[in-house]
C-alpha angles and dihedrals in degrees: 000000000000091000099154097046107025131354120228087251094055100045091081093052096043094235107158118214130198123211120237093247106045102182127311094321093065091050092048090052094061091050090057106117092222090067090063089069094045118079139111147269122126109203101222144070125023119025095020091053089054088073098027121046088187088073090082097045109135139179131222096266099120112243098318097116087211141040116260139193091209114083115262115230130184111271109202117209121211123226114258111210132186090268092057095051117086122223111247134168108214120215130202106273123238091221138100121272120277133220112275110117122101117225108269145190111234119216149133126301118240122180131209130181133188089218134033098268098148095183096067095045097068094215138090096242122071115184124131098274131085115266139181118263120242131247099015106112099166122077113265126226102181136035136178131188124199127130081321137019137260135184138178123207128216090266092052097256113153120224125187136182141160132063120354097191135072099225094123121073105132107210102015146312127127123337108272124252130201098233111036090147107221092144090064135227145290090033118180116226128308127097119264093266094057127061115271127190122239107232117246099018124127138056092269090073134059093250134068131324122209124212102174139019138191130192130210124188093278106359137065135214129199133189118207130206090264091062093253126140123230124189134187138163132052117009101182093130099027093263090145091065090223139062121287134183134250116269089223096046118022090191090069119080126214143175098198143004137095095284097042113114145128122208097183116115095206144129088277094123130189114299135246101015113130124208092021104254114229105243124204105173136031134189133180129209128191094280104001145058135218131197130186120209125219088258091058099256122142124225122188140184138170125046095345115117096179109126091354101097092108095056102118112251097001095117099022111134091351126316116341103205092182089074096048094090093064109103112235130195111233107224110146108091093012099076111144090358121130108206115204103180141001138194130196131214132183098276104012145018135222133205137191121221127213090256091055097257117148113226124191136184139177120246093208090232126111093214092261102070092271092297100122114109095242090051094047087056087062097051095270094305119112112231106257118253090005090155100027094261094143094062094226142073107263117248092175140020092295088236091108122064115261134187119250100236126243094006135117122183144180100199135021138192134178129211129187093302102340136088130213127192141180109229137182118321092017093289120149127225129185141180140174135058130000098025088243102190099342141082122215145056110342094228094055122085109237132179118259108225121248105036126102142073095296100027131108096261098035126223118343120223104171137032135192134175138198128190096293103357134081124204132193130190114203129210090264092056096254121145120223123184138181139172112048101007103159130252093282089064098038107282108258117009126190094196130045119276129186110262109245128221104038116137113264093225094056137069130201119252103171142354142192125205137184140144101000106325142063135212114216125202107212125190128189113279115257095039105150118264111258119237100047126094109285093002105114142131120274094261091062095037093053090052093061111015092153088063103042094044088066101041124102128170114300117254105264093209092064127076093208116068106257129156140180113253109251093230106030101027090224116149108250127180140204129198118286090210136016129206093207098183167185108252115232092021098106097274096136091047092054093044093052092049093049090056089069089069114100095235099048120079131188126250129214091266127028094205111017093168089215093157096053103034134057110270133129119248094248089059089056093048091049088062089064097045091111090067092044089064096035098053090060086068098035118023093192095066118112137185131206142208123223102186101150101195091065094087095058102029105099104174133081094216108170108027126084121328110359094216099049116131094248136121129202101254089056094054095044091050088051090055098038113018094168100046121134112234124203123191123188117199127191136182097292093219094058091039090059092047092050090048091052094056096039098049092034092055095041101042103016090236098151104043089124091065099031133237097274141098088258091050092051090049091054093047093046093051092050090049094049091046092052092050094044091052089055094045091054092053118113111273094000126141134193089253096052093047091049090054093045097049101032094105093045137073096296093059095113090045091052093049087067093056089092097166091061092063106030096076091061091059093038090056094043098051135039117257091250088059098057126071120185118198126197104218089216090058092046091054095046097041102028098154095046091045092051091052091048090053091050091050088049089052088049090238127137118277114268116258119239087253092052091048090051091052093044092056091051095052115117104214095184108090137117106036093012091056092049106120092227093054094041094051093045094047092050089066092060111129126201117281117264112258091231090054092051092050091048093053096040090055091049093051097041098094090045092050089051092049090049090053089054093048091050093043088236113155088228139340116233112171111213096262098143094088096045118120114228137167 
C-alpha cells in the first residue's frame, strides 16, 4: 500500500499526497523549539460545555460573537455551489499545529448496547451493563458511535472496532459488501470486535494526530490537529466527500455506488474545497457528513440535500448520486449565523448557533438511501419533517436550515428521526419520532420530565441519542436513559431511568450514540467541575500546574477576582479586566484614563506580560497586592492588566509540559472564566509603522535597516516576502504561518493579522465578555468610548469631573518620555506611499475576514487623513 505517497483510493484519480515528514526538513521542523509552545485546545464549546452549561451562555448581540464599537451591518453570504468550488488535492502541511481542539476531560471508554451486538462493544463480555473496552490503555478524549466504534486518545492515536462490512441496512440502502472499510487501514492487530490501533496516528509519531471523530453507519470521519477532515469507509452515496475505488476492482475509481469505498486512513482529504477551510467540528449521518469551520460555516457532502438545491445537476431528472460527494457550503438560512456545533441523524441534522439557537434541516434521505416505498413514491426524496424531527411547522421545503422557534439550548443530539436538547436551567426538551419520554405533537419541542434544578435527576449538561434511545448526562455525572434501554434497564421506558452498572468511582463526562449502542467517556469521580476558576480538564491543568495548584474559588463578596491561597490562606488577586492588545493601538492611553475612575486602582505594573514571558505565578500575584489590601476596605474596587502581547501570543511556553495541546486563551479562561477582555484594533499599516519606530528607537532593533522611511520600506518588504513565501506553501494557512513565524522578522506584520487571532478569544470567552474597540473611533469619540468601556466593565458611569480628568491624562510616560526615544521618534517621516500600498494589499484579505468575524458590513480604516509621499 502506497500509504505515504498515494492511497489505493487516490491512485485512480491522480491525487498526489505528501507525507508529514518529507525528508530531513520535515523532521527538523518538528524539533523546532517554537513548536513546543504551539498546539491546540480551544476552551469552549463541546466537551467543556458537557460539564459547564455556562459555556454556551450568549447575549442578544446578533451573531457577532463579541461586542463592538463599530456599527454592525448585515453581511450577506453568497451560495457556493459545486461549480464555484475548485478541485484541490490537499497535502499534509509542513507547519505547526493550529488551534482547533475544544478543552476536554480525558477518561476511560465504557460501552453499552441495548442488544447483544458484541462487535460494537469492544470487549469480550456482552451482558446488558456498561463495560470497559479492551486494549486501550491511554485516557481517551473523543469517542464516536455508528454501526461501529471510534476513539481518540490523549496523544491523538485512533482506535477502531466493530463491523467492517455494510451487510446490514434493515429496510433498504445499497447492497452490502464484505469490506466497506469503516474501521480504517492499516489497522494494527486485534480482531474486529476488539479495539485496534490505526498505524501512524498520534502526536508521538511523525504522521497525523486526530482530535475528534464521527461515525456514520458505514463510514468514519476524523478531524486532525490542523483542522483538516479525513474520511474512510463506504462511499455509496458520496459520504466520503472524495473518490473511492470499487471493492471488486481497486483499479477502478468511483464516487458513488454500492461497491464504492476507501478504507485508507490517510491525508486524502475531502475533495474540491479550495483554500482549505479550518474545520473545528464534524458529524456523520447515515449516508452524509457535516463539518463546521472556525468561522461558523457548515459544509456538507453525501446524501444530504439541505442547502444544496442549487448545485447544478444534483436534482436533474431525479437524484444524481454521482454529485453527492462534492462538498457544498450551506448558506441559505444561515446568513449571519455562527454555528458552533452540529449533529447528524438518519433523516435530518441539527446545529447550535453561538447565540444558542437550535437550527434543523432535512437531509432528504429516509435513512436507507431513498429506497423505502414511501420515499420512492416521492421521487426518492423523503417528505421533510414527516415525523416532526425538525421541531417546527415547515414554512418552506425543509431543504434549507430553519430556527426552532422560542428555544435556546446549550447542547444538542439527533437520533434516527428525533432531536434532543439541553435548554435553560438544565432542562431537556425533545421532539420527533417515537415520543421517547414525552407526550404531544411530534413536531413540538416538549420538556422531558425529571431534569432541571429542582427535579429528580438534576440539571442536564449533555445529551446523546441512538436510533431509538435517548441519553442525558447530568451535572453530577449520572447517566439517564429512556426509550429502548435493554432488558437490564427495563426494556422500553417512556421516562428516564438511571443507567445501571456504571462504576461507583467514576462519573460520565461525554457520550456518543448511534444505531443501538453508546460509548461513554468516564472520568474519576471528584474531578473538579469545569467552568469555575481552577476547575478545568487535565489538558489545561497540565499546561499550568503551578497556577491551578494554588487556586481556590473566588471570594463572592468581592467584585475583583480574589482567592485565598490553597496552602497559605493569604488573599491573592488577579485582574478584573485585561486589555490584551494590540500593541501600538492606544492601549496604554486607555488604561491610564481608566485609572481616573473611582472604582479602578493601579497595580505595580501596567503590563507585566506574565502570559508571554517567563515569570512564576507568585510574581504575577504580587503585582496585584495593592488590590488585595484595598478590596478588604472597598469590595467594589477592581484592577486591570494591559499586557498587549496577550492577544497575539498563542503558546504556553513555560508552564507545564511544553508540547501539550493547549493555547493561551484556553488556559487564561481556566484561570479567570469571568474576566472582561478588551481588544483595541488600529489600521494595521499604521500600527506596524508605529511599532517600527517605537521598538527601533527603544531597543535599536532595526539598525540593520536604519531608522528612516526607506529603512522601514526595506524591512516591511522582507517581512511580507517571508510571510507570502510561507502562505504559498503546500497545505499552509494564514494561521499556521503566523504561528511559525511569530518569533521571527515578520512578528510586527503578523500582529496586524487580527482575524487570525480573534477566533481564539471569541471561542474562549462569551460574547458579553469581549469588547473590541476601533482606535479611530476611540480617538474621534473619546468620551463616549470611555463611558462604553465602563458600562462594559459593569462599573458606574464616569462623572463629568472624572471625564474631564481622563481627557487630560498623558498616557505617554516611562519609555516614551525617555530622551533617546523621544528624540529618535521626533525624526519619524511620513511613510512612503509605495510602502503603504504594499502593506494595505497584504492586509486586505485579513481586514475583510475581520469584518466578517465582527459582522461589520465593511472595514474601512480611517486612511483619508493619512499623510503620504
